[in-house]
C-alpha positions as CSV (number, residue, x, y, z in Angstrom):
1,M,122.3,116.4,125.8
2,S,122.9,116.0,129.3
3,K,120.9,114.2,130.2
4,N,122.3,110.6,130.5
5,T,120.1,108.4,128.4
6,G,119.2,104.4,128.1
7,V,118.0,102.3,124.8
8,I,116.4,99.1,125.0
9,I,116.3,97.9,122.1
10,L,113.0,94.4,121.8
11,A,113.5,91.6,120.2
12,G,111.2,88.9,122.5
13,G,108.5,89.1,119.7
14,R,108.2,85.3,118.0
15,S,107.9,87.0,114.5
16,R,105.1,85.0,113.7
17,R,104.4,86.2,110.2
18,M,107.7,86.7,108.9
19,G,108.3,83.1,110.2
20,I,111.8,83.8,111.1
21,D,113.2,85.4,113.5
22,K,113.4,89.3,112.0
23,A,115.7,91.0,114.3
24,L,118.7,89.0,112.2
25,L,117.8,89.3,108.5
26,K,119.5,91.3,106.3
27,F,118.7,93.3,103.0
28,E,121.7,92.7,101.7
29,K,124.4,90.0,102.0
30,D,127.1,90.6,103.4
31,G,125.2,94.0,105.2
32,L,123.9,94.6,109.3
33,T,121.4,92.8,110.4
34,L,118.6,94.9,111.2
35,L,118.9,94.7,114.9
36,E,122.0,96.0,113.5
37,M,120.6,98.5,111.6
38,I,118.9,99.6,114.4
39,V,122.0,99.7,117.2
40,E,123.7,101.9,115.3
41,A,121.5,104.4,114.8
42,A,120.6,104.7,118.5
43,R,123.9,104.7,119.5
44,P,124.7,108.2,118.9
45,V,122.1,108.8,121.9
46,A,123.3,105.9,124.1
47,S,125.2,108.0,126.5
48,A,124.0,105.3,128.8
49,G,124.7,102.5,127.0
50,I,121.8,100.0,124.8
51,V,120.5,97.0,125.9
52,L,118.7,94.3,124.1
53,V,116.1,92.7,126.1
54,T,115.2,89.0,124.3
55,N,114.1,85.3,125.7
56,Q,115.9,83.7,123.6
57,P,119.8,85.5,124.8
58,E,121.7,82.4,122.4
59,K,120.7,83.8,119.6
60,Y,122.6,87.0,119.6
61,E,125.8,85.1,121.6
62,F,127.5,86.9,118.1
63,L,126.4,90.6,119.4
64,K,128.5,90.5,123.4
65,P,130.3,91.8,124.1
66,S,129.7,94.9,122.7
67,L,126.0,94.9,123.2
68,Q,124.2,93.5,126.9
69,V,122.1,91.0,126.6
70,V,118.8,90.4,129.3
71,V,115.7,88.8,129.2
72,D,112.1,89.4,130.4
73,N,111.9,88.4,134.1
74,Q,107.9,87.8,132.9
75,P,108.2,86.6,130.0
76,G,105.2,86.6,128.1
77,G,104.7,90.4,129.4
78,G,105.1,92.1,126.2
79,P,106.7,95.6,125.9
80,L,106.2,96.3,129.4
81,A,108.5,93.2,130.3
82,G,110.9,94.0,128.4
83,L,110.5,97.8,129.6
84,E,111.7,96.8,133.9
85,A,114.6,94.4,131.9
86,G,115.8,97.2,130.5
87,I,115.6,99.8,132.8
88,E,116.8,97.6,135.5
89,A,120.0,96.6,133.3
90,L,121.1,100.1,132.7
91,V,120.9,102.6,135.2
92,A,119.8,106.0,133.5
93,Q,118.0,108.9,134.1
94,Q,115.7,108.0,131.0
95,Y,115.6,105.7,128.5
96,L,114.2,105.3,124.6
97,L,112.7,102.2,123.8
98,L,112.8,100.7,120.4
99,A,111.5,97.8,118.9
100,C,113.8,95.3,116.9
101,D,111.6,95.3,113.7
102,M,112.1,99.0,112.6
103,P,115.6,98.9,110.8
104,F,115.5,102.8,109.5
105,V,114.9,104.8,113.1
106,Q,116.5,107.9,112.1
107,T,119.5,108.9,114.3
108,E,118.4,112.6,114.0
109,L,115.3,112.1,114.9
110,L,116.3,110.4,117.8
111,K,118.4,113.2,119.0
112,A,115.3,115.6,118.5
113,L,112.9,112.8,120.6
114,V,115.3,113.2,123.1
115,E,116.2,116.5,124.0
116,W,112.7,116.6,123.5
117,E,112.8,115.3,126.6
118,E,115.2,117.0,128.6
119,E,113.2,120.5,128.0
120,G,110.2,117.8,129.9
121,K,111.2,117.6,133.2
122,S,107.7,116.5,134.2
123,R,106.5,114.6,131.5
124,D,107.3,110.4,132.4
125,A,106.9,109.8,128.4
126,L,107.4,111.3,124.6
127,V,105.5,109.4,122.6
128,P,105.4,109.9,118.8
129,L,102.4,110.1,116.4
130,N,102.5,108.3,113.1
131,P,101.5,109.8,109.8
132,E,97.8,107.8,111.1
133,G,98.3,109.4,114.1
134,L,98.4,106.3,116.0
135,P,101.4,106.1,118.6
136,E,104.8,104.4,118.5
137,P,105.8,103.5,122.1
138,L,108.7,101.3,121.1
139,C,109.9,104.8,119.2
140,A,109.6,106.6,122.7
141,I,111.5,108.0,125.1
142,Y,110.6,107.1,129.7
143,N,111.4,108.4,132.7
144,A,113.2,106.3,135.2
145,R,110.8,106.4,137.4
146,V,108.1,104.6,136.1
147,L,109.8,101.5,136.6
148,A,107.5,101.6,139.7
149,V,104.4,101.7,137.6
150,V,105.4,98.8,135.2
151,K,106.0,96.8,137.9
152,E,102.6,97.6,139.3
153,Y,101.2,96.5,135.8
154,L,103.0,93.7,135.3
155,G,102.0,92.3,139.4
156,E,98.5,92.9,137.7
157,N,99.1,91.3,135.0
158,R,98.1,94.5,132.4
159,F,100.3,94.2,129.5
160,K,98.6,96.9,127.5
161,M,100.9,100.0,126.5
162,S,97.8,101.7,125.7
163,D,96.5,101.7,129.1
164,F,100.2,102.1,130.6
165,L,100.6,106.1,128.6
166,A,97.2,106.9,130.2
167,S,98.2,106.3,133.5
168,I,101.6,108.5,133.5
169,V,102.7,111.8,132.1
170,T,103.1,111.6,128.2
171,R,103.4,113.5,125.7
172,Y,102.2,112.6,122.0
173,V,104.5,113.8,119.2
174,L,102.4,115.1,116.1
175,S,104.6,113.3,112.9
176,S,104.5,117.4,111.5
177,E,106.4,117.8,114.4
178,L,108.8,115.5,113.4
179,E,109.2,115.7,110.0
180,Q,112.4,118.1,109.7
181,Y,114.2,115.3,111.4
182,D,112.7,111.8,108.9
183,P,111.0,113.6,105.5
184,A,109.9,110.6,105.2
185,L,109.4,109.2,108.5
186,R,111.0,106.3,107.6
187,S,111.2,106.0,111.3
188,F,108.0,104.1,111.7
189,L,108.3,101.4,108.6
190,N,108.0,98.3,110.3
191,L,109.0,94.8,109.0
192,N,105.9,92.1,109.9
193,T,105.7,89.9,107.1
194,P,107.8,89.0,104.2
195,A,105.8,90.9,101.7
196,D,106.9,94.0,104.4
197,F,110.7,92.8,104.0
198,E,110.7,92.5,100.1
199,R,108.6,96.0,99.3
200,Y,111.8,97.6,102.3
201,K,114.2,96.4,100.4
202,A,113.6,99.1,97.7
203,V,113.6,101.9,100.5
204,F,116.8,100.7,102.2
205,S,118.6,100.3,98.5
206,K,118.2,104.3,97.8
C-alpha cells in the first residue's frame, strides 16, 4: 500500500435510537469500546494517521494523545461536514471514512479498499455496496481532491451523501467482490438500537 491514507472516524451522531453514546459501548465488561474496536481494525491502513470527528470532544479525552480528536466546522452538516473536518486535520492522498457504529469492520476488507483505490487513480471515491445492494459511504475511500466539492455542498447547505457521490467520480464495489476479505460481510453490520447491541453480542462472541 504505497498511497498515503488517512482514516476519518465519525462520532457525530446523537445516538437517539440507542439512548446512550454507542461509540462508548462495550460488548465485554473489560473489553474495548466500539470506537476502540474500529480504531484497532483501521490502524494497519492508516499510514497518515487517524482522526476522530465529533461535536462532543470532551467524551473522548481518554483516547488522547494516541488519537487526534477534532470538531466539525459546520455542526449539523452530517457526514460531509465530518469528511471536511477530517481531510483538513490530516494531510493524505486519500481518506478512509468510517462510522463509529460499525465495530465488526474487518482489516482485510479495509486493506482491499485501499489497494483497489490505488489502482484507480482517476476515481474520486470507492464505495462498497452491502448485501442489499445499498451503498456504504461511511465505509469508503475518498480522494483528497473531493474537498473542494465537499465545501461547495456544505456552503449550499446540501448534506445528502447520495447527491454528493453522484456529483463526483464514484466506483461502487459489489458485496460479492468483498466476500473473499470478509466472508460474512460483518463489516457492514451497524448498531442503532439496544436490540441491535444485544443481538450482535452473540456475533462478537463467535
